[in-house]
C-alpha positions in Angstrom: 20.1 -0.6 12.5 20.9 2.8 13.9 19.4 4.0 17.2 19.3 7.6 18.3 19.5 8.0 22.1 17.4 10.8 23.3 20.1 11.8 25.8 18.1 14.3 27.8 15.2 11.9 28.2 17.5 9.1 29.3 19.6 11.2 31.6 16.5 12.6 33.4 15.0 9.1 33.9 14.1 8.4 37.6 15.4 11.8 38.7 13.9 13.3 41.8 13.1 17.1 41.9 16.4 17.9 43.6 18.6 15.5 41.6 20.6 16.2 38.5 20.4 14.3 35.2 22.8 11.3 35.3 25.5 10.7 32.7 25.6 7.0 33.9 22.1 6.5 32.4 23.4 7.5 29.0 26.5 5.3 29.4 24.4 2.3 30.3 22.1 2.8 27.4 25.1 3.1 25.0 26.5 -0.2 26.3 23.2 -2.1 26.2 22.4 -1.0 22.6 25.9 -1.8 21.3 25.6 -5.3 22.9 22.5 -5.7 20.8 24.4 -4.8 17.7 23.0 -1.3 17.2 24.9 1.6 15.8 24.4 4.4 18.3 23.8 8.2 17.7 23.5 10.3 20.9 21.6 13.6 20.7 21.3 16.0 23.6 19.5 19.3 23.9 21.5 22.4 24.6 20.6 22.7 28.2 21.8 19.2 29.3 25.5 20.2 29.4 24.6 22.8 32.1 22.4 20.4 34.2 24.1 17.0 34.1 25.9 15.6 37.1 29.3 14.9 35.5 29.7 18.1 33.5 33.4 17.6 32.7 33.0 14.1 31.3 29.9 15.1 29.4 31.6 18.1 27.8 34.5 15.8 26.8 32.0 13.6 25.0 30.7 16.7 23.2 34.2 17.8 22.3 35.1 14.4 21.0 32.0 14.3 18.8 30.6 11.3 20.6 27.5 13.2 21.7 25.8 15.7 19.3 24.1 18.8 20.6 21.0 20.0 19.0 21.7 23.2 17.1 20.8 26.5 18.8 17.2 27.6 18.3 16.1 24.0 17.3 13.5 22.0 19.2 15.3 18.8 20.4 12.3 16.5 19.9 11.7 17.7 16.3 15.4 17.5 15.5 15.6 13.9 16.8 12.4 12.8 14.8 13.7 14.4 11.7 17.1 12.8 12.0 15.5 9.4 12.7 13.4 9.8 9.5 16.5 10.7 7.4 18.7 8.0 8.8 15.8 5.4 9.0 16.8 5.0 12.7 15.0 3.9 15.9 14.8 6.3 18.9 15.6 5.2 22.5 13.2 7.4 24.5 10.2 7.2 26.8 8.9 10.5 25.3 5.9 9.5 23.1 6.3 12.7 20.9 2.5 13.0 20.8 2.5 16.6 19.5 4.4 15.4 16.3 2.0 12.6 15.3 0.6 14.7 12.4 4.0 15.5 11.0 5.9 12.2 11.4 4.5 8.8 10.3 4.1 5.9 12.8 6.3 7.3 15.6 5.4 4.4 17.9 7.0 1.9 15.6 10.2 3.9 15.6 10.4 4.6 19.3 12.1 2.1 21.7 11.0 2.4 25.4 13.3 1.5 28.2 13.5 1.0 32.0 16.4 1.6 34.5 16.8 -0.7 37.5 19.7 -0.5 39.9 21.7 1.4 37.3 21.1 -1.1 34.6 19.0 -0.3 31.6 16.4 -2.7 30.1 15.7 -2.1 26.5 12.1 -2.6 25.4 10.5 -3.2 22.0 9.0 -0.7 19.6 5.4 -1.2 18.4 4.8 -3.1 15.2 4.6 -0.8 12.2 1.1 0.1 11.1 -0.1 -1.2 7.8 0.2 1.4 5.1 -3.3 2.5 4.3 -4.6 1.4 0.9 -1.4 -0.4 -0.1 -3.3 -2.9 -2.2 -4.9 0.0 -4.2 -1.5 1.7 -4.5 0.1 -1.5 -5.9 -2.8 -2.1 -8.3 -2.6 1.5 -9.5 1.1 1.3 -10.1 0.6 -2.0 -12.0 -2.0 -0.5 -14.3 0.3 2.5 -14.8 3.1 0.2 -15.9 0.7 -1.6 -18.3 -0.3 1.8 -19.8 3.4 2.6 -20.3 3.5 -0.6 -22.4 0.6 0.7 -24.5 -2.1 -1.4 -22.8 -5.1 0.7 -22.1 -7.0 0.3 -18.8 -10.3 1.3 -17.4 -9.9 4.1 -14.8 -13.3 5.6 -14.3 -14.6 5.4 -10.7 -18.4 5.6 -10.7 -19.1 3.9 -7.4 -22.9 3.5 -7.8 -24.8 1.6 -5.1 -24.8 -2.1 -5.8 -27.9 -4.0 -6.7 -28.9 -6.2 -9.7 -31.3 -3.7 -11.1 -28.8 -0.8 -10.6 -26.2 -2.7 -12.6 -28.7 -3.6 -15.4 -29.9 0.0 -15.7 -26.3 1.3 -15.8 -25.4 -1.1 -18.6 -28.5 -0.2 -20.6 -27.9 3.5 -20.2 -24.2 3.4 -21.2 -24.8 1.2 -24.2 -27.7 3.3 -25.4 -25.7 6.5 -24.8 -22.7 5.2 -26.8 -24.9 4.1 -29.7 -26.8 7.4 -29.8 -23.5 9.3 -29.9 -22.3 7.1 -32.7 -19.3 5.6 -31.0 -18.6 2.5 -33.0 -15.0 1.3 -32.2 -15.4 1.4 -28.4 -17.8 2.3 -25.6 -17.1 5.6 -23.8 -13.4 5.3 -24.5 -13.1 2.4 -22.1 -12.5 -0.5 -24.5 -9.3 -2.4 -25.0 -7.3 -1.9 -28.2 -5.3 -5.1 -27.9 -5.6 -7.5 -30.9 -7.1 -10.9 -30.3 -4.8 -13.8 -30.0 -5.0 -16.3 -32.9 -6.4 -19.0 -30.6 -9.9 -18.0 -29.5 -10.2 -18.1 -25.8 -11.6 -21.4 -24.6 -13.7 -20.1 -21.7 -15.6 -17.5 -23.7 -15.6 -19.2 -27.1 -19.4 -19.8 -27.1 -19.9 -16.3 -25.6 -18.1 -14.7 -28.5 -20.4 -16.5 -31.0 -23.5 -15.4 -29.1 -22.8 -12.1 -27.3 -22.1 -8.6 -28.5 -20.6 -7.4 -25.3 -18.8 -8.7 -22.2 -19.7 -6.8 -19.1 -17.2 -6.8 -16.3 -19.0 -5.9 -13.1 -16.3 -4.7 -10.6 -17.2 -5.1 -7.0 -15.5 -5.1 -3.6 -14.4 -8.6 -2.5 -17.0 -8.6 0.2 -19.8 -8.2 -2.4 -18.6 -10.8 -4.8 -21.0 -13.6 -3.9 -24.0 -11.4 -4.0 -23.0 -9.9 -7.3 -22.5 -13.4 -8.9 -26.2 -14.1 -8.0 -27.3 -11.1 -10.0 -25.3 -12.0 -13.1 -27.8 -14.2 -14.9 -30.7 -11.8 -14.4 -28.6 -8.8 -15.5 -27.6 -10.6 -18.7 -31.3 -11.4 -19.6 -32.6 -8.0 -18.6 -30.0 -6.1 -20.7 -30.5 -8.4 -23.7 -34.3 -8.0 -23.6 -34.3 -4.3 -23.1 -31.7 -3.6 -25.8 -33.3 -6.2 -28.1 -29.9 -7.8 -28.6 -29.8 -11.0 -30.7 -28.0 -12.7 -27.8 -27.7 -11.8 -24.1 -24.3 -10.3 -23.1 -21.9 -12.2 -21.0 -21.7 -10.8 -17.4 -18.5 -11.5 -15.6 -18.1 -10.5 -11.9 -14.7 -9.5 -10.7 -13.2 -8.6 -7.4 -11.9 -5.0 -7.7 -9.7 -3.3 -5.0 -10.7 0.2 -6.1 -14.4 -0.3 -5.6 -15.9 0.6 -2.3 -18.0 -2.0 -0.4 -21.7 -1.8 -1.4 -21.0 -0.2 -4.8 -20.0 -1.3 -8.3 -18.3 -0.1 -11.5 -18.6 -1.4 -15.0 -16.1 -2.1 -17.8 -18.1 -2.9 -20.9 -16.1 -4.4 -23.8 -17.1 -5.7 -27.3 -16.7 -9.4 -27.1 -14.3 -9.5 -30.0 -11.9 -7.1 -28.3 -11.5 -9.2 -25.1 -8.3 -11.1 -25.0 -7.8 -14.4 -23.3 -4.7 -13.8 -21.2 -2.9 -10.8 -19.8 0.0 -9.8 -22.1 2.2 -9.4 -18.9 2.5 -11.1 -15.6 3.4 -9.2 -12.4 6.3 -9.7 -10.0 6.0 -7.8 -6.7 9.0 -7.5 -4.3 7.8 -6.1 -1.0 9.0 -5.3 2.6 8.6 -7.9 5.3 5.9 -5.9 7.2 3.4 -6.0 4.3 4.4 -9.3 2.7 1.8 -11.6 4.3 -1.0 -9.1 3.7 -0.2 -8.5 0.0 0.5 -12.2 -0.6 -2.9 -13.1 0.8 -4.5 -10.6 -1.5 -2.5 -11.4 -4.6 -5.5 -13.0 -6.4 -7.5 -9.8 -5.7 -4.7 -7.8 -7.3 -4.8 -10.1 -10.3 -8.6 -9.8 -10.6 -8.4 -6.1 -10.4 -5.8 -5.9 -13.1 -7.6 -8.4 -15.4 -11.0 -6.6 -15.2 -9.5 -3.2 -15.8 -7.4 -4.1 -18.8 -10.1 -6.4 -20.2 -8.6 -9.9 -20.2 -10.5 -13.0 -19.4 -7.9 -14.9 -17.5 -6.0 -13.3 -14.6 -2.3 -12.4 -14.9 0.1 -14.3 -12.7 0.9 -12.2 -9.7 3.9 -13.4 -7.6 4.8 -11.8 -4.3 8.1 -12.2 -2.5 9.7 -10.4 0.5 13.0 -8.5 0.5 15.2 -7.9 3.5 16.5 -4.8 1.7 13.2 -3.1 2.0 12.9 -2.2 5.6 10.1 0.4 5.6 6.4 -0.5 5.6 5.0 0.5 2.2 8.1 -0.2 0.2 7.7 -2.4 -2.9 8.9 -2.8 -6.5 6.9 -4.0 -9.5 8.3 -5.7 -12.5 6.2 -6.8 -15.5 7.3 -9.8 -17.5 5.9 -11.1 -20.8 2.8 -13.3 -20.3 -0.1 -14.5 -22.4 0.4 -16.8 -25.3 2.3 -16.3 -28.5 
C-alpha cells in the first residue's frame, strides 16, 4: 500500500507562530511508515522550501527526487487527493480536506491521521470505507444484463405503486385486460419470458400449470415480504373472479432489491412459459469491504433475478472475497450453466 505524506501539513504540526516548519517531522513520518511496510510518496507545496527550518537538506531531497513539489499554479490539497485516487494510495495528513468532499469519494477512509510526541510520530488509523450506495441493486442489474447478453429476457419496468392487496389485484386485472384488448397473444406487455419449457414439468408448480392461466410474480421490498404473502391468496381469488378465469392464477411473492419499501411491481407470465430453474447460476467475486453485506443478501439477489427472468426456483448465487479487489464497490460477475438438461 502506498501512502502519500502531506509534507507541508506534517512539517507544520505543532508549530508555534514564530517557529518554522520542521524537516524532522517529515523524516520521522517516513521512518514510521516504512517500518509499517508502506511505500512512501512525499508531496510538498511550493512554499515549503522557503519556510522549512533545514532548507539545504530539504532542497537536496527535492533535487534527489525523494520529495516531489506540487507543480506551479496547482493547489496542493487537490493535487494530493488526485494523486491518491490515481495511485489508490492513503494520505498521511491531519487536514480533513472538507472542501473536496463533493469531488472525491470517501476521503476519510483514505486519510491517515497522526500525532507527534517528543519528536516521535504516532500513526493513526483511517476510517472504515463507507458502503457503496445501492451495491445490491448494481450487482443485480449487472447480473440481469449478463443474462440478457445470453438471450434471456428480463423484466425491467419499474412501476413502484403503493403496496396493498387491493392495489395488487387491481393492477393485475388492469394489465391483463389491457393486454387482451390490444390483442397481444404471445406475451403480456412485452414482459414475458421466451425461454422454452424444460422437458420435465416443474414439480412445485405442476398443479398450478394444470389449473392456472397465469403466474403473477409480486415483487416487493424484503421488508414487505411477510405482509405481501398474506395478501397472495385473496389476490388470486379476486383476479380469478373478476376476469372470469376458469382457474385462479398462481400468485408468487418475491423479494426484489429494485422495489422501494411500501411499493410493488408485477411480472405476469403465462404459466406455460415459466421455467423451473434458472438457465445460469451466478458467481460473485467481491472486495473484502462489501463481502459480508453482499453474502448476507445473496438470497435476495437470487430472488430478484429469478422473479425478473421468470423462473420458479432461484439461481445459485455464490459470493467469495478477493484480496486483489481493494476498493469498496469492486466486484466481478461470472455466469455458469445451471438448470437441468
